C-alpha positions in Angstrom: -3.8 6.9 126.0 -1.4 9.7 125.4 -1.8 9.2 121.6 -5.6 9.4 122.0 -5.3 12.7 123.9 -3.0 14.1 121.2 -5.5 13.1 118.5 -8.2 14.9 120.4 -6.1 18.0 120.8 -5.4 18.1 117.1 -9.2 17.7 116.3 -9.8 20.7 118.6 -7.1 22.7 116.9 -8.9 22.4 113.6 -11.6 24.7 115.0 -9.3 27.3 116.5 -9.4 30.6 114.4 -5.9 31.5 115.4 -4.5 28.1 114.2 -6.5 28.3 111.1 -5.1 31.8 110.4 -1.6 30.5 110.9 -2.3 27.6 108.5 -3.6 30.1 105.8 -0.5 32.3 106.3 1.9 29.4 105.9 0.1 28.3 102.8 0.0 31.8 101.3 3.7 32.5 102.2 5.0 29.0 101.4 7.4 30.2 98.7 8.9 32.9 100.9 9.2 30.4 103.8 10.7 27.8 101.5 13.3 30.4 100.4 14.1 30.9 104.1 14.7 27.2 104.5 17.0 27.1 101.5 18.9 30.1 102.8 19.3 28.3 106.2 20.5 25.1 104.6 23.0 27.1 102.5 24.3 29.0 105.5 24.6 25.7 107.4 26.6 23.9 104.7 28.8 26.9 104.1 29.6 27.4 107.8 30.2 23.6 108.3 32.5 23.3 105.3 34.5 26.4 106.2 34.9 25.4 109.8 35.9 21.9 108.8 38.5 23.2 106.4 39.9 25.7 109.0 39.8 23.7 112.3 39.1 20.1 111.2 42.8 19.2 111.7 43.1 21.3 114.9 40.0 19.7 116.6 39.6 16.3 114.9 37.5 14.9 117.7 34.9 17.6 117.4 35.3 19.0 113.8 37.2 16.2 112.1 34.4 15.3 109.6 31.4 17.0 108.0 28.7 15.5 110.2 30.5 16.9 113.3 31.0 20.2 111.5 27.4 20.4 110.5 26.3 19.8 114.1 28.6 22.6 115.2 27.2 24.9 112.5 23.6 24.1 113.3 24.3 24.7 117.0 25.9 28.1 116.2 23.1 29.1 113.8 20.4 28.3 116.4 22.6 29.4 119.3 21.8 26.3 121.3 25.4 25.1 121.7 26.2 23.8 125.2 29.4 22.5 126.8 30.0 20.0 124.0 30.2 22.8 121.4 33.8 23.2 120.2 35.1 26.7 120.8 37.3 28.0 117.9 41.0 27.8 118.6 42.2 29.8 115.7 41.7 33.5 114.8 40.1 32.6 111.5 37.8 30.1 113.3 36.6 32.7 115.7 35.8 35.0 112.8 33.8 32.2 111.1 32.0 31.5 114.4 31.0 35.2 114.7 29.8 35.4 111.2 27.8 32.1 111.7 26.0 33.5 114.8 25.0 36.7 112.9 23.8 34.6 110.0 21.7 32.6 112.4 20.0 35.7 113.7 19.0 36.6 110.1 17.9 33.1 109.3 15.4 33.0 112.1 14.4 36.7 112.0 13.4 36.4 108.3 10.6 33.9 108.6 9.3 35.6 111.8 9.1 38.9 109.8 7.3 37.1 107.0 4.7 35.6 109.4 4.3 38.9 111.2 3.7 40.8 108.0 1.1 38.1 107.0 -0.7 38.6 110.3 -0.7 42.4 109.8 -2.1 42.1 106.3 -4.8 39.6 107.5 -5.9 42.1 110.2 -6.0 44.9 107.7 -8.2 42.9 105.4 -10.6 42.0 108.2 -10.7 45.6 109.4 -11.4 46.8 105.8 -14.3 44.3 105.4 -15.8 45.3 108.8 -15.4 49.0 108.2 -16.8 48.7 104.6 -19.9 47.0 106.0 -20.4 49.6 108.7 -20.1 52.5 106.2 -22.5 50.9 103.8 -25.1 50.7 106.6 -25.0 54.5 107.4 -27.9 56.3 105.7 -25.7 59.4 105.1 -23.6 57.3 102.7 -26.5 55.3 101.3 -26.3 56.7 97.7 -22.5 56.3 97.4 -21.2 53.7 95.0 -18.7 51.1 96.0 -15.7 53.1 94.8 -16.7 56.1 96.9 -17.2 53.9 100.0 -13.8 52.4 99.5 -12.4 56.0 99.6 -14.3 56.6 102.8 -13.0 53.5 104.4 -9.5 54.8 103.9 -10.2 57.9 106.1 -12.7 56.5 108.6 -11.7 54.7 111.7 -13.8 52.0 113.3 -14.2 52.3 117.1 -16.2 50.2 119.5 -17.2 51.6 122.9 -18.8 49.8 125.8 -22.0 51.0 127.5 -21.4 54.0 129.8 -18.4 55.4 127.9 -18.3 59.1 127.5 -17.4 59.6 123.8 -17.2 63.4 123.8 -17.4 65.9 126.6 -18.8 69.4 126.8 -16.1 72.1 126.5 -13.6 69.9 124.6 -12.2 71.0 121.3 -14.0 69.4 118.4 -11.5 67.1 116.6 -13.8 64.5 115.0 -17.3 63.6 113.8 -18.9 60.3 114.8 -21.3 58.1 112.9 -23.3 55.4 114.7 -23.0 52.1 112.8 -24.8 50.2 115.6 -25.8 51.0 119.1 -27.3 54.0 120.9 -25.9 57.2 122.5 -27.4 59.9 124.7 -26.7 63.6 124.1 -26.8 65.9 127.1 -26.8 69.7 126.3 -28.2 72.9 127.5 -31.1 72.4 125.1 -32.0 69.1 126.8 -31.4 65.4 126.3 -31.7 63.3 123.1 -31.0 59.8 122.1 -29.3 59.0 118.8 -29.3 55.5 117.3 -28.0 53.5 114.3 -27.5 55.6 111.2 -27.3 59.0 112.9 -24.2 61.1 113.6 -23.0 63.6 116.0 -20.0 65.9 116.7 -20.4 67.8 113.4 -21.4 71.1 115.2 -18.1 71.8 116.7 -16.3 71.1 113.3 -18.6 73.4 111.3 -18.6 76.2 113.9 -15.0 75.7 115.1 -16.3 76.2 118.6 -15.8 73.9 121.7 -18.2 71.0 122.2 -21.5 72.1 123.6 -22.8 68.7 124.6 -21.7 65.5 126.3 -22.3 62.3 124.5 -22.4 58.9 126.3 -22.9 55.4 125.0 -26.2 54.0 126.3 -25.2 50.5 125.2 -22.2 48.9 123.4 -21.9 51.0 120.2 -19.9 50.7 117.0 -18.7 54.1 115.7 -17.1 55.4 112.6 -14.7 58.3 113.4 -14.0 61.0 110.9 -11.2 63.4 111.8 -11.7 67.1 111.5 -9.4 67.6 108.5 -10.9 64.7 106.7 -14.4 65.9 107.5 -13.8 69.3 105.9 -12.3 67.7 102.8 -15.2 65.3 102.6 -17.9 68.0 102.6 -16.0 69.8 99.9 -15.5 66.8 97.8 -19.0 65.4 98.2 -21.4 68.4 98.2 -24.5 66.2 98.7 -23.1 64.8 102.0 -22.0 68.2 103.0 -25.5 69.6 102.4 -27.1 66.8 104.5 -24.7 67.4 107.4 -25.2 71.2 107.3 -29.0 70.7 107.2 -29.0 68.4 110.3 -26.6 70.9 112.0 -29.0 73.7 111.2 -32.0 71.8 112.7 -30.0 71.1 115.8 -29.2 74.8 116.3 -33.0 75.5 116.6 -34.5 75.5 120.0 -36.8 72.5 120.7 -40.3 73.1 119.6 -43.1 72.8 122.2 -46.5 71.4 121.7 -49.8 72.4 123.2 -49.2 70.5 126.4 -45.8 72.0 126.9 -43.8 69.0 125.9 -41.0 68.9 123.4 -41.3 67.8 119.8 -38.5 66.2 117.7 -36.2 64.5 120.2 -33.0 65.4 118.3 -33.7 69.1 117.6 -31.8 71.5 119.7 -29.0 69.1 120.5 -25.5 70.4 119.8 -22.1 68.7 119.9 
């Protein structure tokens, strides 16, 4: 019965993304992990042989042969020794024990660092793919080639905000421009209210005019944003004049007061909004 449950657990583990990631990491880092195992075995044999030579005759019941010395070395490397672990009786033996403990820390820290670095690289790869796809969907960058989008991914930060989140607030200092990869936001300013959706951007007014924010922007629903810091924004519009011209054209339209029609309503929902 217990074996059946174990088999079921292992079948479920096959579909766990986290376990699958660990499996891929172990497979990709197998050479480095194998090197860690070889280092551990070398440290184990060296500590056991040295301790056997130094204290084998002093403690023959606990260190009188290599198997006993290897058990002592393994316990010291893993720091799991209990009451049955032979304490060194000689000065040289104590020095060997101290060195063995420090080697054990390194032997276990090294594979942990390798696995941790692998997780970090995996997360970076996933973030790059997600951000690349988000950038490619923004109309402002529609005409850019893949190399230019890769450069943009390096300076853009992906951010997901839940519904009701205030993204920027009126009166704040403008420190970034935001592009909507998916979702919807509402802009509230002195000129009125407007809704911006996927493909549009906001926050550029304060960066171009170097004035405080003149509008409050709130997420209407869960929204994926691409955030471009102020310094990177200024470098971008200088390096890519076409994008700079589009951003300035939209900013110019948003500076205009909302047009009114014959019935007194407003035309052009996004005109007149400033951020």
